[in-house]
Steps between C-alpha positions, in 0.01 A plus 500: 500500500784749590665435159165568327450831698853619418464412125170677490640820652809479278288466183272790604809714566625427146166583345480835696861585396398446135198729556707771673782497246314461166121546534411741767559814301317382185147623428365149419289510814275212412790272428671604821185430686480145359877454582451606868206272537650198326858486624433446877279210403767361268762527787265290709455228224846481347664326804238224476587417135768257415529442130661154406642637173700767682622252752619278223669797317689603816545203725524578868813389685421217727662466832512157675577485865813333634463295815432709804797621695463469884693744713505493878292181540429180336229396253328261747469774761356750242270239352365414844439875567310535175299185570416627846341805344193310380186701414329377810773634734583822321356808661293709254701794366334833452537613141602863556513574131142397449389703806685808370335461155158448657539812712600706199215355299241583764645858544483564131152358482388724794663801331310415178163481677580831674526665160163350416352652816622843382348434158172405650489838668518658155219280371287616789446829314207515262572490127414800297482306172451133421492329160534133382879553456605732779413680819616843618511562881547852636704515825396810714765749625781337280709545197530120451529361149536127459353184338418153627387254235180667356461771759652849479544710822505875453541751787222764533759780514630440144413773253292423196806530270702262724216260506482492117860414455525270793190312390651439153814371668319272744275354221814357332579319825152366517476390131829327500429323836821623673361412833527127413873542446553661836292232681708231322813651663324537827447122506865448415598740781305288747632163386854621440515768758881436549577573139582870451491468126119462511481849648720640224279337241184652644669839509603474132154398384336771698711756321425336168129518564535876544691534169224310323234716650687819426555390138124457465426838644734706285336370186216745575661761728798735439810370672591827660164538663526144628850574645370807668217295648744238643721768660240724644265234653527431872598159623260322732462122454463192705794261492340197337733317265243332292308810387613720216562851635504809292698709751817304589809690624752241400408470128369847395838603369546170320158538336584848363839377367332208326232716354775712331691201361504437133312182406738206479594366163343178389842333479527539872255219547777262417633558847229268624678217317765518777239276683572197270875450575437594858223238550721241315784569736268461798353173367849360424611586859191343659518183274866442568500573875415253770408530868803414712464168683508532878607146579610176334187344647274738303679420182469135550129529585437700178682231296307222670169674409611516139592132503165406664323706230681306223399170663140614511503577130661161409227300680556139397760611236280426196313705235641839580337782303702763318389761755620284789841451326542874448408571865764238609760667286413848650537350854829320426662826386471620857621190675869448575692193371546372857123485547458313168756239609263415785215461252448204279156393387397191283786524249416851382814659347489850614766747381593826669657779303806633678554861405771748572460875511620734232807575722594139516425451865341169612375368834713272713242222465524465121861572427672232300850554666472673837756749623769330700594626840876477589561162635224329306702461175574129541134387505375326187127545476296812471286396799805454716634844409156651577502340846858604563421859387201508743714363786795732446280811472326401828834441676642827364196703622494332838872565558492862383164631630531731798306302769546777762249716310224337708621655826606831331160550348300352787337236271321195623370180355512402128604771240502412135689660226473445124790579262489491120831486310641388167819318412603680185652371187851571633425315830475817715204537733262792438265597770145566377313589814410391853208544742468455875287628786793703633730715277814389687426132419446591139834682482679215670358246262610727202847528649544128537368416142739764361785303665428180307801388300525495119371171361507309180210637300205288400435391144189457282524339156884525533497876564582680825191661655388683810320289757238636738466405865282589801660420833277480811681567830334429829668675794406372849567789743381299803269604776 
């Protein structure tokens, strides 16, 4: 979920940057309105899309975990601790993130209903004109001028000339249903109250509504008179973000500047084509990215579920349909070779395509000739060199890891660290990243992996290639 939220915010930020840099100053107001309404929805949907064709075109690097390295304890002790933490004995943990989100959601919802309370006070005044399409309500002792859906609110203190121009302006808001746009962003503000970009989106479309309405008015009114009206009118409005307000301090100047702009050239519409490569880049990123695994057990569970699904499709192993075979092929592409070694069903000859990335990097699990750790050169088989590699890496990490960190940091219990690295084509180790609950543990794991010696590089089809690893480290800091 966190990855989805971060991707959504990142995509919305990119869309907003495109608007600010290329589209904001153009006079294609209708196109810009569509852009501002469409792009936040696209940002919500794109992280959910994973296109197989893009995954095949740019294969993702696959990291397979090395055996777990135990520091400061033994595997039996840690296993017994994990086993002791059964669901029946675990004390329920309060989900603080959910509580914070719920609190923000309820506050935003309450703030929204308070705006409706203010709006109801305006509706309490009697309308002075009602038709099938609109209603005009006069507000006593006020210079208010705003619109909500099909109702226009006008202050009783406005002069006749002011009313005439303001009414023309507000009718554009009414006919183009600008209120629906603002209510749409109000809903987004409630659900995604923590996302500041939603507020920026709403601000931008509010200004755009005013540009649209002003453009409609000056078709029938002289611009200079309209400018004078904007500058001389008093400002007295309620702060309700989902009504269209004629008098708005923050955008009066922008409205005047936009009214004086020369109409944008038709060729400027090609700027909207920036969306195509931008969306393609987003889809490629989403299709080729994977959620990081939190444990080896989770990965094995996922693989087991895939294997069980294959078995369910096979049934008694006879008379498979073409659709069933295609589904099996799709599943097999996501199952590692080790899992397939465990799977054998009624003589079916199942092949798995082993792919390498465009950079020539392959996972440790499928490499034909694994990298050789110093001291493992004399072993004959690939499997023996794999096991020796795992043992040597484990011994190296155990002997070099600073076990005094537990006391220095005041840590207790089991602390897990995950490190990703690559043995390059020249045999040198390249650190790709690490994650741990405590930054100091992450730094220590990175330091130790950077100390790994140069190795004999791995080979695939006779050529030296980079080989990818994920190393789980379990640090037992004690009680």
